[in-house]
Phi, psi and omega in degrees: 000141180264112181273149180248137176291147184302320185266009183282142172287118185295339176293342180268356182289146185298328179290326178288318177299317180295322178296323177293325176294316178300319180300322179287319185283327185291343176291332176235165182289316179210159183212143177293139187304313182295321178295319178298315180296319179297315179295319180297312182289332178288320181285323183242087187291339182277348180273158179250164175300328177297318179295323177299312181294323177295319177296320178295318178296319178300312180297322178295319184290333178263005173083022180273338180211165176223158179240120179231120179052049179066013177252133177269125182235125178282139174222147176058040177238000000 
């Protein structure tokens, strides 16, 4: 289980960042990784590229998405 610190801003939590990534990808079937990152950072100006990559890694590790030839593809969502 991923615990949250009491004083942490929940918008910065990895599960919220990952949910925002899913929201962007589910609008299309698949998306090029760099394009996805640009759209994500443009829509969410307070996030950093590191947070985007951590969210992407989290989704990959739990089996929600896969990356094939630089394209992000949602599975099991």
